[in-house]
C-alpha positions, 0 to 999 in steps of 0.5 A, a space after each residue: 499499500 505504501 508504494 501505491 500511495 507514493 506512486 499516486 502522489 508523485 503522478 498527481 504532483 507531476 500532473 498538478 505542476 503541468 497544469 499549473 504551468 499552463 500546459 493542460 488543455 481540452 477541446 470542446 465542440 459546440 453545435 452552432 447551427 443545425 438545419 435538418 441533418 446539416 450541422 455547423 460545429 465549432 471546436 474550442 480549445 480551453 485550458 484547465 483551471 489553475 486551481 485544479 493543478 494546485 489541488 493536484 499538487 496539494 493532494 499528491 503531496 499529502 499522498 507522498 507524505 502519507 506513503 512515507 509516514 506509513 513506513 515508520 509504523 
């Protein structure tokens, strides 16, 4: 279980840093107009909010600390 906490924590910290730096983004497609079977769609690239990256760093840090602390028991 200790190794699982450490691995999950490290992954969350790395992902959180990547999102906080500004590299996290996703695409959203909206239907602008539709007439019968014809559609006009627009695809927007949006960035992931920075608070999600910060939350990932904090949660990942807690998991890493929990993994290290479980070794001492």
